[in-house]
N, CA and C atoms of all chains as a GROMACS GRO file, in nm:
protein
  639
    1MET      N    1  16.043  11.326  17.278
    1MET     CA    2  16.182  11.286  17.252
    1MET      C    3  16.204  11.273  17.101
    2ASP      N    4  16.305  11.346  17.047
    2ASP     CA    5  16.326  11.335  16.902
    2ASP      C    6  16.402  11.205  16.869
    3ILE      N    7  16.415  11.181  16.738
    3ILE     CA    8  16.471  11.054  16.694
    3ILE      C    9  16.616  11.038  16.740
    4ALA      N   10  16.694  11.147  16.728
    4ALA     CA   11  16.836  11.139  16.766
    4ALA      C   12  16.853  11.109  16.915
    5THR      N   13  16.772  11.176  16.997
    5THR     CA   14  16.780  11.153  17.142
    5THR      C   15  16.736  11.012  17.176
    6SER      N   16  16.626  10.968  17.111
    6SER     CA   17  16.576  10.833  17.135
    6SER      C   18  16.681  10.730  17.097
    7PHE      N   19  16.748  10.752  16.983
    7PHE     CA   20  16.851  10.656  16.940
    7PHE      C   21  16.968  10.654  17.038
    8ALA      N   22  17.010  10.771  17.083
    8ALA     CA   23  17.123  10.778  17.176
    8ALA      C   24  17.089  10.712  17.310
    9SER      N   25  16.963  10.729  17.353
    9SER     CA   26  16.923  10.675  17.483
    9SER      C   27  16.895  10.525  17.477
   10TYR      N   28  16.839  10.483  17.364
   10TYR     CA   29  16.792  10.343  17.355
   10TYR      C   30  16.861  10.267  17.242
   11TRP      N   31  16.990  10.294  17.220
   11TRP     CA   32  17.063  10.228  17.110
   11TRP      C   33  17.059  10.076  17.125
   12TYR      N   34  17.062  10.027  17.250
   12TYR     CA   35  17.062   9.881  17.274
   12TYR      C   36  16.931   9.817  17.231
   13PHE      N   37  16.825   9.898  17.215
   13PHE     CA   38  16.700   9.848  17.159
   13PHE      C   39  16.696   9.869  17.008
   14HIS      N   40  16.731   9.990  16.964
   14HIS     CA   41  16.714  10.025  16.823
   14HIS      C   42  16.804   9.943  16.730
   15ILE      N   43  16.929   9.920  16.768
   15ILE     CA   44  17.021   9.849  16.678
   15ILE      C   45  16.977   9.703  16.656
   16PRO      N   46  16.956   9.624  16.764
   16PRO     CA   47  16.908   9.485  16.739
   16PRO      C   48  16.771   9.482  16.670
   17ASN      N   49  16.684   9.578  16.706
   17ASN     CA   50  16.552   9.583  16.644
   17ASN      C   51  16.564   9.612  16.494
   18PHE      N   52  16.657   9.700  16.458
   18PHE     CA   53  16.677   9.731  16.317
   18PHE      C   54  16.731   9.608  16.241
   19ILE      N   55  16.825   9.538  16.303
   19ILE     CA   56  16.882   9.419  16.237
   19ILE      C   57  16.774   9.312  16.219
   20LEU      N   58  16.693   9.291  16.323
   20LEU     CA   59  16.585   9.191  16.315
   20LEU      C   60  16.481   9.232  16.209
   21ALA      N   61  16.451   9.363  16.203
   21ALA     CA   62  16.355   9.411  16.104
   21ALA      C   63  16.410   9.391  15.962
   22ALA      N   64  16.539   9.421  15.944
   22ALA     CA   65  16.601   9.402  15.812
   22ALA      C   66  16.596   9.255  15.770
   23LEU      N   67  16.625   9.166  15.865
   23LEU     CA   68  16.618   9.022  15.837
   23LEU      C   69  16.475   8.979  15.804
   24MET      N   70  16.380   9.033  15.879
   24MET     CA   71  16.240   8.998  15.860
   24MET      C   72  16.193   9.037  15.719
   25TYR      N   73  16.224   9.159  15.679
   25TYR     CA   74  16.179   9.204  15.548
   25TYR      C   75  16.258   9.136  15.436
   26THR      N   76  16.385   9.105  15.461
   26THR     CA   77  16.462   9.031  15.360
   26THR      C   78  16.403   8.892  15.340
   27MET      N   79  16.356   8.832  15.451
   27MET     CA   80  16.293   8.700  15.442
   27MET      C   81  16.168   8.708  15.355
   28LEU      N   82  16.089   8.812  15.376
   28LEU     CA   83  15.968   8.831  15.295
   28LEU      C   84  16.007   8.856  15.149
   29GLY      N   85  16.114   8.933  15.130
   29GLY     CA   86  16.163   8.957  14.994
   29GLY      C   87  16.206   8.830  14.926
   30ARG      N   88  16.266   8.739  15.003
   30ARG     CA   89  16.310   8.610  14.947
   30ARG      C   90  16.188   8.528  14.902
   31VAL      N   91  16.084   8.531  14.983
   31VAL     CA   92  15.961   8.457  14.947
   31VAL      C   93  15.904   8.514  14.816
   32LEU      N   94  15.894   8.646  14.808
   32LEU     CA   95  15.836   8.708  14.690
   32LEU      C   96  15.925   8.686  14.567
   33LEU      N   97  16.056   8.695  14.588
   33LEU     CA   98  16.149   8.677  14.476
   33LEU      C   99  16.148   8.533  14.426
   34SER      N  100  16.121   8.439  14.518
   34SER     CA  101  16.119   8.297  14.478
   34SER      C  102  16.007   8.267  14.379
   35LEU      N  103  15.908   8.357  14.371
   35LEU     CA  104  15.800   8.338  14.274
   35LEU      C  105  15.850   8.366  14.132
   36MET      N  106  15.963   8.436  14.122
   36MET     CA  107  16.010   8.481  13.990
   36MET      C  108  16.142   8.419  13.947
   37VAL      N  109  16.223   8.372  14.041
   37VAL     CA  110  16.355   8.318  14.004
   37VAL      C  111  16.368   8.173  14.050
   38ASP      N  112  16.457   8.100  13.983
   38ASP     CA  113  16.481   7.960  14.020
   38ASP      C  114  16.560   7.955  14.151
   39PRO      N  115  16.547   7.842  14.224
   39PRO     CA  116  16.622   7.831  14.352
   39PRO      C  117  16.773   7.843  14.334
   40ASP      N  118  16.827   7.797  14.219
   40ASP     CA  119  16.972   7.803  14.197
   40ASP      C  120  17.009   7.917  14.101
   41SER      N  121  16.926   8.017  14.097
   41SER     CA  122  16.951   8.130  14.007
   41SER      C  123  17.080   8.203  14.044
   42PRO      N  124  17.159   8.247  13.944
   42PRO     CA  125  17.280   8.326  13.975
   42PRO      C  126  17.250   8.474  13.998
   43ASN      N  127  17.124   8.512  13.992
   43ASN     CA  128  17.085   8.652  14.013
   43ASN      C  129  17.145   8.703  14.145
   44TYR      N  130  17.215   8.817  14.138
   44TYR     CA  131  17.291   8.861  14.256
   44TYR      C  132  17.200   8.906  14.370
   45ILE      N  133  17.080   8.958  14.340
   45ILE     CA  134  16.988   8.998  14.447
   45ILE      C  135  16.938   8.874  14.520
   46TRP      N  136  16.903   8.772  14.441
   46TRP     CA  137  16.857   8.645  14.500
   46TRP      C  138  16.965   8.583  14.588
   47ARG      N  139  17.088   8.582  14.535
   47ARG     CA  140  17.199   8.523  14.612
   47ARG      C  141  17.224   8.602  14.741
   48PHE      N  142  17.209   8.734  14.733
   48PHE     CA  143  17.228   8.818  14.853
   48PHE      C  144  17.119   8.786  14.957
   49PHE      N  145  16.995   8.778  14.910
   49PHE     CA  146  16.884   8.747  15.002
   49PHE      C  147  16.907   8.611  15.068
   50CYS      N  148  16.951   8.514  14.986
   50CYS     CA  149  16.975   8.379  15.040
   50CYS      C  150  17.087   8.382  15.144
   51ARG      N  151  17.195   8.451  15.111
   51ARG     CA  152  17.311   8.455  15.201
   51ARG      C  153  17.274   8.519  15.335
   52ILE      N  154  17.193   8.624  15.329
   52ILE     CA  155  17.154   8.695  15.452
   52ILE      C  156  17.060   8.612  15.537
   53THR      N  157  16.966   8.543  15.471
   53THR     CA  158  16.859   8.476  15.547
   53THR      C  159  16.888   8.328  15.577
   54ASP      N  160  16.987   8.269  15.511
   54ASP     CA  161  17.016   8.126  15.533
   54ASP      C  162  17.043   8.090  15.681
   55PRO      N  163  17.119   8.173  15.755
   55PRO     CA  164  17.142   8.137  15.897
   55PRO      C  165  17.013   8.132  15.977
   56VAL      N  166  16.921   8.225  15.949
   56VAL     CA  167  16.792   8.226  16.020
   56VAL      C  168  16.712   8.102  15.983
   57ILE      N  169  16.712   8.069  15.854
   57ILE     CA  170  16.636   7.952  15.809
   57ILE      C  171  16.694   7.824  15.869
   58ALA      N  172  16.826   7.819  15.881
   58ALA     CA  173  16.888   7.701  15.943
   58ALA      C  174  16.844   7.686  16.088
   59ALA      N  175  16.832   7.799  16.158
   59ALA     CA  176  16.786   7.795  16.298
   59ALA      C  177  16.639   7.756  16.305
   60VAL      N  178  16.560   7.810  16.214
   60VAL     CA  179  16.416   7.778  16.212
   60VAL      C  180  16.395   7.631  16.179
   61ALA      N  181  16.479   7.576  16.091
   61ALA     CA  182  16.464   7.436  16.050
   61ALA      C  183  16.480   7.340  16.167
   62ILE      N  184  16.558   7.380  16.267
   62ILE     CA  185  16.580   7.292  16.384
   62ILE      C  186  16.450   7.270  16.460
   63VAL      N  187  16.365   7.374  16.465
   63VAL     CA  188  16.241   7.364  16.545
   63VAL      C  189  16.117   7.350  16.456
   64THR      N  190  16.138   7.308  16.331
   64THR     CA  191  16.026   7.289  16.239
   64THR      C  192  16.026   7.146  16.188
   65PRO      N  193  15.910   7.079  16.188
   65PRO     CA  194  15.905   6.942  16.134
   65PRO      C  195  15.956   6.936  15.990
   66LYS      N  196  16.020   6.824  15.956
   66LYS     CA  197  16.088   6.812  15.827
   66LYS      C  198  15.994   6.813  15.707
   67VAL      N  199  15.867   6.785  15.732
   67VAL     CA  200  15.771   6.778  15.622
   67VAL      C  201  15.743   6.917  15.563
   68THR      N  202  15.781   7.021  15.636
   68THR     CA  203  15.751   7.158  15.592
   68THR      C  204  15.827   7.193  15.465
   69ALA      N  205  15.755   7.248  15.367
   69ALA     CA  206  15.817   7.289  15.240
   69ALA      C  207  15.909   7.410  15.263
   70PRO      N  208  16.013   7.424  15.179
   70PRO     CA  209  16.107   7.537  15.200
   70PRO      C  210  16.040   7.673  15.207
   71VAL      N  211  15.945   7.700  15.118
   71VAL     CA  212  15.883   7.834  15.117
   71VAL      C  213  15.803   7.858  15.245
   72VAL      N  214  15.743   7.752  15.298
   72VAL     CA  215  15.669   7.764  15.425
   72VAL      C  216  15.767   7.791  15.539
   73ARG      N  217  15.883   7.725  15.530
   73ARG     CA  218  15.987   7.746  15.632
   73ARG      C  219  16.033   7.893  15.630
   74TRP      N  220  16.043   7.951  15.510
   74TRP     CA  221  16.084   8.092  15.500
   74TRP      C  222  15.978   8.182  15.564
   75LEU      N  223  15.850   8.149  15.539
   75LEU     CA  224  15.742   8.228  15.599
   75LEU      C  225  15.740   8.211  15.751
   76PHE      N  226  15.769   8.089  15.796
   76PHE     CA  227  15.780   8.067  15.940
   76PHE      C  228  15.894   8.154  15.997
   77GLY      N  229  16.002   8.165  15.921
   77GLY     CA  230  16.114   8.250  15.963
   77GLY      C  231  16.071   8.395  15.979
   78PHE      N  232  15.989   8.442  15.886
   78PHE     CA  233  15.935   8.579  15.893
   78PHE      C  234  15.856   8.597  16.023
   79VAL      N  235  15.770   8.499  16.052
   79VAL     CA  236  15.685   8.508  16.172
   79VAL      C  237  15.771   8.497  16.299
   80TRP      N  238  15.869   8.407  16.298
   80TRP     CA  239  15.962   8.396  16.412
   80TRP      C  240  16.027   8.530  16.440
   81LEU      N  241  16.077   8.595  16.334
   81LEU     CA  242  16.147   8.722  16.353
   81LEU      C  243  16.053   8.829  16.407
   82PHE      N  244  15.928   8.828  16.360
   82PHE     CA  245  15.830   8.924  16.411
   82PHE      C  246  15.811   8.904  16.561
   83TRP      N  247  15.791   8.778  16.604
   83TRP     CA  248  15.766   8.752  16.747
   83TRP      C  249  15.891   8.771  16.831
   84ILE      N  250  16.007   8.750  16.771
   84ILE     CA  251  16.132   8.779  16.845
   84ILE      C  252  16.142   8.929  16.872
   85ARG      N  253  16.106   9.009  16.771
   85ARG     CA  254  16.107   9.155  16.789
   85ARG      C  255  16.007   9.196  16.898
   86VAL      N  256  15.888   9.134  16.894
   86VAL     CA  257  15.786   9.164  16.995
   86VAL      C  258  15.838   9.125  17.134
   87GLY      N  259  15.892   9.006  17.144
   87GLY     CA  260  15.943   8.958  17.273
   87GLY      C  261  16.056   9.044  17.325
   88PHE      N  262  16.144   9.086  17.235
   88PHE     CA  263  16.257   9.170  17.274
   88PHE      C  264  16.208   9.304  17.328
   89HIS      N  265  16.117   9.368  17.255
   89HIS     CA  266  16.066   9.498  17.300
   89HIS      C  267  15.989   9.483  17.431
   90TYR      N  268  15.906   9.377  17.440
   90TYR     CA  269  15.824   9.358  17.560
   90TYR      C  270  15.912   9.333  17.683
   91THR      N  271  16.018   9.254  17.663
   91THR     CA  272  16.110   9.228  17.774
   91THR      C  273  16.174   9.358  17.824
   92LEU      N  274  16.221   9.439  17.729
   92LEU     CA  275  16.282   9.566  17.769
   92LEU      C  276  16.179   9.659  17.833
   93LEU      N  277  16.054   9.651  17.784
   93LEU     CA  278  15.948   9.735  17.840
   93LEU      C  279  15.920   9.696  17.985
   94VAL      N  280  15.916   9.567  18.011
   94VAL     CA  281  15.892   9.519  18.147
   94VAL      C  282  16.004   9.564  18.239
   95LEU      N  283  16.126   9.566  18.185
   95LEU     CA  284  16.242   9.608  18.264
   95LEU      C  285  16.258   9.761  18.266
   96ASN      N  286  16.160   9.830  18.206
   96ASN     CA  287  16.162   9.976  18.200
   96ASN      C  288  16.286  10.028  18.125
   97LEU      N  289  16.325   9.957  18.021
   97LEU     CA  290  16.444   9.995  17.945
   97LEU      C  291  16.414  10.032  17.799
   98ALA      N  292  16.288  10.020  17.759
   98ALA     CA  293  16.254  10.045  17.618
   98ALA      C  294  16.180  10.177  17.603
   99PRO      N  295  16.185  10.237  17.484
   99PRO     CA  296  16.108  10.360  17.460
   99PRO      C  297  15.960  10.332  17.469
  100ARG      N  298  15.884  10.424  17.528
  100ARG     CA  299  15.741  10.406  17.546
  100ARG      C  300  15.659  10.491  17.453
  101ALA      N  301  15.720  10.592  17.391
  101ALA     CA  302  15.642  10.684  17.307
  101ALA      C  303  15.581  10.608  17.190
  102ALA      N  304  15.462  10.652  17.147
  102ALA     CA  305  15.391  10.586  17.037
  102ALA      C  306  15.476  10.591  16.912
  103GLY      N  307  15.489  10.476  16.846
  103GLY     CA  308  15.563  10.469  16.721
  103GLY      C  309  15.712  10.455  16.740
  104ALA      N  310  15.760  10.467  16.862
  104ALA     CA  311  15.904  10.459  16.885
  104ALA      C  312  15.957  10.319  16.861
  105ALA      N  313  15.868  10.220  16.869
  105ALA     CA  314  15.911  10.082  16.850
  105ALA      C  315  15.942  10.053  16.705
  106SER      N  316  15.892  10.134  16.614
  106SER     CA  317  15.914  10.105  16.472
  106SER      C  318  16.056  10.141  16.436
  107MET      N  319  14.626   5.731  15.744
  107MET     CA  320  14.554   5.856  15.716
  107MET      C  321  14.639   5.944  15.624
  108SER      N  322  14.575   6.006  15.529
  108SER     CA  323  14.646   6.094  15.436
  108SER      C  324  14.706   6.212  15.511
  109ARG      N  325  14.824   6.252  15.468
  109ARG     CA  326  14.892   6.363  15.535
  109ARG      C  327  14.811   6.492  15.525
  110ASN      N  328  14.732   6.502  15.418
  110ASN     CA  329  14.654   6.626  15.400
  110ASN      C  330  14.560   6.651  15.516
  111PHE      N  331  14.507   6.542  15.576
  111PHE     CA  332  14.415   6.558  15.689
  111PHE      C  333  14.488   6.620  15.809
  112TYR      N  334  14.613   6.579  15.829
  112TYR     CA  335  14.691   6.640  15.937
  112TYR      C  336  14.708   6.791  15.911
  113PHE      N  337  14.744   6.823  15.788
  113PHE     CA  338  14.769   6.964  15.754
  113PHE      C  339  14.642   7.047  15.768
  114ILE      N  340  14.529   6.989  15.725
  114ILE     CA  341  14.401   7.061  15.737
  114ILE      C  342  14.369   7.083  15.885
  115GLY      N  343  14.390   6.981  15.966
  115GLY     CA  344  14.364   6.994  16.111
  115GLY      C  345  14.453   7.097  16.175
  116ILE      N  346  14.582   7.094  16.142
  116ILE     CA  347  14.678   7.190  16.199
  116ILE      C  348  14.639   7.333  16.158
  117ALA      N  349  14.607   7.352  16.030
  117ALA     CA  350  14.568   7.485  15.982
  117ALA      C  351  14.437   7.529  16.047
  118PHE      N  352  14.345   7.434  16.067
  118PHE     CA  353  14.217   7.467  16.130
  118PHE      C  354  14.238   7.518  16.273
  119PHE      N  355  14.317   7.445  16.350
  119PHE     CA  356  14.342   7.488  16.489
  119PHE      C  357  14.413   7.624  16.491
  120GLY      N  358  14.508   7.642  16.401
  120GLY     CA  359  14.577   7.770  16.393
  120GLY      C  360  14.481   7.883  16.362
  121MET      N  361  14.390   7.858  16.269
  121MET     CA  362  14.292   7.959  16.229
  121MET      C  363  14.201   7.995  16.347
  122ILE      N  364  14.154   7.893  16.418
  122ILE     CA  365  14.064   7.918  16.532
  122ILE      C  366  14.135   8.003  16.638
  123ASN      N  367  14.260   7.968  16.666
  123ASN     CA  368  14.334   8.046  16.767
  123ASN      C  369  14.360   8.189  16.719
  124GLY      N  370  14.389   8.203  16.592
  124GLY     CA  371  14.417   8.336  16.536
  124GLY      C  372  14.296   8.427  16.537
  125ILE      N  373  14.177   8.368  16.525
  125ILE     CA  374  14.056   8.450  16.521
  125ILE      C  375  13.999   8.473  16.661
  126PHE      N  376  14.003   8.370  16.746
  126PHE     CA  377  13.925   8.375  16.870
  126PHE      C  378  14.008   8.391  16.998
  127ASN      N  379  14.138   8.385  16.991
  127ASN     CA  380  14.218   8.403  17.113
  127ASN      C  381  14.235   8.552  17.140
  128GLN      N  382  14.148   8.606  17.223
  128GLN     CA  383  14.143   8.751  17.243
  128GLN      C  384  14.274   8.808  17.299
  129LEU      N  385  14.333   8.736  17.394
  129LEU     CA  386  14.453   8.788  17.459
  129LEU      C  387  14.568   8.806  17.359
  130TRP      N  388  14.597   8.699  17.287
  130TRP     CA  389  14.710   8.704  17.193
  130TRP      C  390  14.682   8.793  17.073
  131LEU      N  391  14.556   8.797  17.035
  131LEU     CA  392  14.519   8.879  16.919
  131LEU      C  393  14.540   9.027  16.949
  132ILE      N  394  14.498   9.069  17.068
  132ILE     CA  395  14.516   9.210  17.106
  132ILE      C  396  14.664   9.242  17.126
  133PHE      N  397  14.735   9.147  17.185
  133PHE     CA  398  14.879   9.166  17.205
  133PHE      C  399  14.950   9.181  17.069
  134ALA      N  400  14.914   9.096  16.975
  134ALA     CA  401  14.974   9.103  16.840
  134ALA      C  402  14.935   9.234  16.772
  135LEU      N  403  14.810   9.273  16.790
  135LEU     CA  404  14.760   9.396  16.726
  135LEU      C  405  14.839   9.518  16.773
  136LEU      N  406  14.870   9.521  16.903
  136LEU     CA  407  14.946   9.634  16.958
  136LEU      C  408  15.083   9.646  16.891
  137TYR      N  409  15.141   9.531  16.855
  137TYR     CA  410  15.276   9.533  16.798
  137TYR      C  411  15.278   9.537  16.646
  138VAL      N  412  15.171   9.490  16.582
  138VAL     CA  413  15.170   9.492  16.435
  138VAL      C  414  15.173   9.636  16.385
  139GLN      N  415  15.098   9.723  16.455
  139GLN     CA  416  15.090   9.863  16.411
  139GLN      C  417  15.229   9.928  16.402
  140PRO      N  418  15.311   9.926  16.508
  140PRO     CA  419  15.442   9.989  16.494
  140PRO      C  420  15.544   9.908  16.414
  141PHE      N  421  15.536   9.774  16.419
  141PHE     CA  422  15.640   9.692  16.356
  141PHE      C  423  15.618   9.670  16.207
  142VAL      N  424  15.494   9.653  16.166
  142VAL     CA  425  15.466   9.618  16.026
  142VAL      C  426  15.371   9.717  15.962
  143GLY      N  427  15.337   9.825  16.035
  143GLY     CA  428  15.241   9.923  15.986
  143GLY      C  429  15.266   9.972  15.844
  144PRO      N  430  15.389  10.015  15.811
  144PRO     CA  431  15.414  10.067  15.677
  144PRO      C  432  15.387   9.964  15.567
  145LEU      N  433  15.409   9.837  15.598
  145LEU     CA  434  15.386   9.730  15.500
  145LEU      C  435  15.238   9.716  15.468
  146LEU      N  436  15.152   9.758  15.560
  146LEU     CA  437  15.007   9.742  15.546
  146LEU      C  438  14.939   9.875  15.510
  147PHE      N  439  15.017   9.973  15.471
  147PHE     CA  440  14.966  10.104  15.427
  147PHE      C  441  14.882  10.173  15.534
  148GLY      N  442  14.902  10.138  15.662
  148GLY     CA  443  14.828  10.200  15.771
  148GLY      C  444  14.680  10.162  15.774
  149SER      N  445  14.642  10.060  15.698
  149SER     CA  446  14.501  10.020  15.691
  149SER      C  447  14.463   9.937  15.814
  150LEU      N  448  14.357   9.978  15.884
  150LEU     CA  449  14.315   9.906  16.006
  150LEU      C  450  14.266   9.764  15.976
  151PRO      N  451  14.180   9.745  15.873
  151PRO     CA  452  14.138   9.607  15.843
  151PRO      C  453  14.255   9.515  15.810
  152LEU      N  454  14.351   9.567  15.732
  152LEU     CA  455  14.469   9.485  15.700
  152LEU      C  456  14.551   9.456  15.825
  153THR      N  457  14.560   9.555  15.914
  153THR     CA  458  14.635   9.537  16.039
  153THR      C  459  14.570   9.429  16.124
  154LEU      N  460  14.437   9.431  16.133
  154LEU     CA  461  14.365   9.329  16.210
  154LEU      C  462  14.387   9.190  16.151
  155MET      N  463  14.377   9.182  16.018
  155MET     CA  464  14.396   9.051  15.953
  155MET      C  465  14.539   9.002  15.969
  156PHE      N  466  14.635   9.094  15.961
  156PHE     CA  467  14.774   9.055  15.976
  156PHE      C  468  14.802   9.008  16.118
  157ALA      N  469  14.744   9.077  16.218
  157ALA     CA  470  14.762   9.035  16.358
  157ALA      C  471  14.706   8.894  16.377
  158SER      N  472  14.590   8.870  16.319
  158SER     CA  473  14.527   8.738  16.328
  158SER      C  474  14.616   8.632  16.262
  159LEU      N  475  14.673   8.669  16.148
  159LEU     CA  476  14.763   8.576  16.076
  159LEU      C  477  14.888   8.545  16.157
  160MET      N  478  14.941   8.646  16.226
  160MET     CA  479  15.060   8.625  16.309
  160MET      C  480  15.030   8.528  16.423
  161VAL      N  481  14.914   8.543  16.486
  161VAL     CA  482  14.877   8.453  16.596
  161VAL      C  483  14.854   8.311  16.543
  162SER      N  484  14.785   8.301  16.430
  162SER     CA  485  14.759   8.169  16.370
  162SER      C  486  14.890   8.098  16.338
  163THR      N  487  14.979   8.171  16.272
  163THR     CA  488  15.106   8.109  16.231
  163THR      C  489  15.191   8.075  16.352
  164ALA      N  490  15.188   8.162  16.453
  164ALA     CA  491  15.264   8.133  16.576
  164ALA      C  492  15.212   8.006  16.642
  165THR      N  493  15.081   7.985  16.638
  165THR     CA  494  15.022   7.863  16.694
  165THR      C  495  15.076   7.740  16.621
  166VAL      N  496  15.076   7.748  16.489
  166VAL     CA  497  15.124   7.635  16.407
  166VAL      C  498  15.274   7.610  16.433
  167ILE      N  499  15.350   7.720  16.442
  167ILE     CA  500  15.495   7.707  16.463
  167ILE      C  501  15.525   7.647  16.600
  168LEU      N  502  15.460   7.701  16.704
  168LEU     CA  503  15.486   7.652  16.840
  168LEU      C  504  15.439   7.507  16.856
  169GLY      N  505  15.326   7.474  16.793
  169GLY     CA  506  15.278   7.336  16.797
  169GLY      C  507  15.374   7.240  16.729
  170GLY      N  508  15.452   7.291  16.634
  170GLY     CA  509  15.544   7.207  16.558
  170GLY      C  510  15.676   7.181  16.629
  171ILE      N  511  15.705   7.259  16.732
  171ILE     CA  512  15.834   7.242  16.801
  171ILE      C  513  15.848   7.103  16.864
  172PRO      N  514  15.746   7.054  16.941
  172PRO     CA  515  15.761   6.917  16.996
  172PRO      C  516  15.777   6.811  16.887
  173ALA      N  517  15.706   6.830  16.775
  173ALA     CA  518  15.718   6.734  16.665
  173ALA      C  519  15.859   6.735  16.607
  174ALA      N  520  15.916   6.855  16.592
  174ALA     CA  521  16.052   6.866  16.539
  174ALA      C  522  16.152   6.804  16.635
  175VAL      N  523  16.132   6.827  16.765
  175VAL     CA  524  16.221   6.768  16.866
  175VAL      C  525  16.211   6.616  16.860
  176TYR      N  526  16.089   6.565  16.847
  176TYR     CA  527  16.068   6.420  16.838
  176TYR      C  528  16.143   6.362  16.717
  177GLU      N  529  16.134   6.432  16.604
  177GLU     CA  530  16.204   6.385  16.483
  177GLU      C  531  16.355   6.382  16.504
  178ARG      N  532  16.406   6.484  16.572
  178ARG     CA  533  16.552   6.489  16.595
  178ARG      C  534  16.594   6.380  16.693
  179VAL      N  535  16.515   6.359  16.797
  179VAL     CA  536  16.551   6.260  16.899
  179VAL      C  537  16.548   6.119  16.840
  180THR      N  538  16.446   6.089  16.759
  180THR     CA  539  16.436   5.955  16.700
  180THR      C  540  16.524   5.938  16.577
  181GLY      N  541  16.578   6.048  16.528
  181GLY     CA  542  16.665   6.042  16.410
  181GLY      C  543  16.590   6.012  16.282
  182ALA      N  544  16.463   6.048  16.278
  182ALA     CA  545  16.383   6.023  16.157
  182ALA      C  546  16.433   6.109  16.041
  183ALA      N  547  16.443   6.046  15.923
  183ALA     CA  548  16.489   6.120  15.806
  183ALA      C  549  16.378   6.208  15.750
  184GLU      N  550  16.254   6.169  15.775
  184GLU     CA  551  16.138   6.244  15.726
  184GLU      C  552  16.032   6.247  15.836
  185SER      N  553  15.936   6.337  15.821
  185SER     CA  554  15.824   6.339  15.916
  185SER      C  555  15.741   6.213  15.897
  186ASN      N  556  15.692   6.158  16.008
  186ASN     CA  557  15.608   6.038  16.000
  186ASN      C  558  15.474   6.064  16.070
  187ASP      N  559  15.391   5.960  16.077
  187ASP     CA  560  15.258   5.977  16.137
  187ASP      C  561  15.268   6.024  16.282
  188ALA      N  562  15.365   5.969  16.356
  188ALA     CA  563  15.378   6.006  16.497
  188ALA      C  564  15.410   6.155  16.512
  189SER      N  565  15.503   6.205  16.433
  189SER     CA  566  15.541   6.346  16.448
  189SER      C  567  15.426   6.437  16.402
  190LEU      N  568  15.352   6.393  16.300
  190LEU     CA  569  15.239   6.476  16.256
  190LEU      C  570  15.126   6.477  16.360
  191TRP      N  571  15.109   6.362  16.429
  191TRP     CA  572  15.011   6.358  16.538
  191TRP      C  573  15.054   6.452  16.650
  192ILE      N  574  15.183   6.452  16.681
  192ILE     CA  575  15.234   6.542  16.786
  192ILE      C  576  15.209   6.688  16.746
  193TRP      N  577  15.234   6.718  16.619
  193TRP     CA  578  15.214   6.855  16.569
  193TRP      C  579  15.066   6.894  16.583
  194LEU      N  580  14.979   6.802  16.542
  194LEU     CA  581  14.834   6.828  16.549
  194LEU      C  582  14.791   6.847  16.694
  195ALA      N  583  14.838   6.760  16.782
  195ALA     CA  584  14.801   6.770  16.924
  195ALA      C  585  14.856   6.899  16.985
  196GLY      N  586  14.978   6.936  16.945
  196GLY     CA  587  15.038   7.059  16.997
  196GLY      C  588  14.956   7.182  16.960
  197THR      N  589  14.915   7.190  16.834
  197THR     CA  590  14.834   7.306  16.792
  197THR      C  591  14.697   7.302  16.860
  198ALA      N  592  14.642   7.180  16.878
  198ALA     CA  593  14.511   7.168  16.945
  198ALA      C  594  14.521   7.217  17.090
  199LEU      N  595  14.628   7.180  17.159
  199LEU     CA  596  14.646   7.225  17.298
  199LEU      C  597  14.660   7.377  17.306
  200LEU      N  598  14.735   7.434  17.212
  200LEU     CA  599  14.753   7.580  17.212
  200LEU      C  600  14.623   7.653  17.180
  201THR      N  601  14.532   7.584  17.113
  201THR     CA  602  14.405   7.646  17.073
  201THR      C  603  14.300   7.642  17.185
  202LEU      N  604  14.326   7.562  17.288
  202LEU     CA  605  14.226   7.546  17.396
  202LEU      C  606  14.172   7.679  17.451
  203PRO      N  607  14.257   7.781  17.476
  203PRO     CA  608  14.201   7.906  17.530
  203PRO      C  609  14.100   7.973  17.437
  204ALA      N  610  14.104   7.940  17.308
  204ALA     CA  611  14.014   8.006  17.213
  204ALA      C  612  13.887   7.925  17.186
  205VAL      N  613  13.882   7.803  17.238
  205VAL     CA  614  13.769   7.715  17.206
  205VAL      C  615  13.637   7.772  17.259
  206GLY      N  616  13.641   7.831  17.378
  206GLY     CA  617  13.519   7.889  17.437
  206GLY      C  618  13.456   7.992  17.345
  207ASN      N  619  13.537   8.084  17.297
  207ASN     CA  620  13.485   8.187  17.207
  207ASN      C  621  13.438   8.126  17.075
  208PHE      N  622  13.510   8.026  17.027
  208PHE     CA  623  13.473   7.961  16.901
  208PHE      C  624  13.336   7.895  16.913
  209VAL      N  625  13.315   7.824  17.024
  209VAL     CA  626  13.187   7.756  17.045
  209VAL      C  627  13.074   7.858  17.061
  210LYS      N  628  13.103   7.967  17.132
  210LYS     CA  629  12.999   8.068  17.158
  210LYS      C  630  12.966   8.148  17.032
  211ILE      N  631  13.067   8.186  16.958
  211ILE     CA  632  13.045   8.276  16.843
  211ILE      C  633  13.030   8.196  16.714
  212GLY      N  634  13.118   8.099  16.693
  212GLY     CA  635  13.114   8.018  16.572
  212GLY      C  636  13.172   8.091  16.453
  213LEU      N  637  13.190   8.018  16.344
  213LEU     CA  638  13.246   8.079  16.224
  213LEU      C  639  13.138   8.158  16.150
   0.00000   0.00000   0.00000
């Protein structure tokens, strides 16, 4: 199955998976960028990363003890997003609704 | 007790589960390759280590959920000894399936 056919057949998997992947990598980017910029930096890339990932971090903060440092919370967000992607694909796989070809999950 | 001891214990249990929990490690490994493969340059050792790290961190995160709920229910402004004990116990419970392999193989 080529990419176009796979996307047309499994759009309900590929679109949410792409959004979750983008959030996951943006979260990692925020962690790496935090090594170089101040938390209140006006840098537009930093502000964009913060704006995109803040809703996820707010959700993660609800289920994370308050003692956790912000950067650890961001890394927890990265791991949460990874396991959400795994859970999403596995659920669709069990329901026979996800692509099975090798590498199609990426 | 110093908070550092709680953190060391939580990290220890997470590490044990990440290394010795065969079921979750293999499950994570299957998904790390397609989901994060490009980030790891397709390297198998890096993929194995990353899968282990995902399981370890998931153990710590899941163990922390009851502690976070406890903090919200009691309205605590900060984490206290009780919530850190809950976090430690939660990670310890999640690590139980890996204890057999840990005792048999060791670090």
